[in-house]
N, C-alpha and C positions, 0 to 999 in steps of 0.2 A: 369598456369591453376591450379596447386596444391594449390596455395595461395587462389584462388577463392573457391575451395572446402573446405578448412579450414574455410574460412570466412562464408561459407554457414551454418555451424553448430553453429555460434555465434548468441546470441539474438540480435534483432535489436530494437533500441529505437530511438524515435524522441528526438531532443534536447528540454529540458524542459525550460519553461519560468516561474520562480517562482512568478513574479508579476501577470501574467495571472492565474497561479495556485492558488494564494491567492484569486482571484475573484471567480474562480471555486470552491474553497474549501467552499465558503459560502453555496453551495448546500449540503455540508456534515454536516453543523452545526445544523441540526435538531437532529442529534444523537451524534455528536462529537465536541470537542473543542481541542485546543492545550494544555491548562493548567489543565483542570479538566475532570473527568469522567462524563458521562451523560448516555444516553441509550447505547452508545458505549464508549470504553476506550479513554482516552486522547491520543493525537498524538505527543505531545512534546517529543523529544528524541527517536522517533520511529526507526530511522535508527540504525541498529546494535543491536537492542533489540530483544530478543527472543519473539515470539508470545505467548501471554497468560501470560506475565511476570509482568504486572502492578499489584502490590500487592493488591490494594484496588478496583479492578474491578472483577466482577463475569463473567468469560469467560465460553464458552461452553467447555466441556471436549475434544471435537474434536480439537479445536484450541489449548488448553493447551498442548495437547499431540502430536501436529503436528510436532514439532521439527523445525519449520520454524524460520529463522532469517530474519528480515525485511531489505531488500535492494532494489535497483532498480528493479531487476528481480522478486523478490517475491511480491513486492507491485504491479508491473504491472500485474502479474497473478492474484493477489487478487482482484484488482479493476476491471479487465476484467470479472472475474467469481469466486466470493468467494466460492460458493458452489461446483464448479468444482475443486477448489484447495483443499478445506477442507470441504467435505460433513459433514453436521451437525453443521457447524458454525452458529452463530446468524445472520450474515450479509447476506442480499439478494440484496442490491443495487449494480448496476453495472455501470461502465463507459466504454462504448463501443468504443469511439473515442480514437485512439492512442495518438494524440497530447494532448487531454484533460488529459489523464492519465499521460503523461510525464510532463505536466505542474503542475499537482497536486503533483506528486512525487518530482519535483524540489522544490516546496514550502515546502513540508514536510521535505526534506533534509535540507533546510535552517533553519527550526525550530528545527533541531536536533543538531545544532552546539553549 
C-alpha cells in the first residue's frame, strides 16, 4: 500500500513514439524548426537546456526568468498549457492529448542527442 502512495505522487507519462512525434511536429513548424529560429526558437538540443537560453532568439522576459530546464516533465506541462506554466510567455498553442505530447517530446528528445 505505501508503494502505491509513493507512486501516486510521481508524474505519469505515456510512452512516446518519436516517429509519430516527428509527424505531429509538422504542426509546430509554422513557428518552430529544429535547426533555426523562426517565430519561435529552434528546438534542436532543447533537452537539458535552460528556457530562454538560445542566444539569438528574442524570448519574453517571463520565459527568460522562469528558471525552467527543459525535460519530459517541463515540456509536458509547457505543451499542455504554456500560459499556465509561464504567464506572459509568447506561446499560446496547446497540445491537449497526452499521447500526442509524449510523442512530440520523444521526437524532441531524439533531436537533442
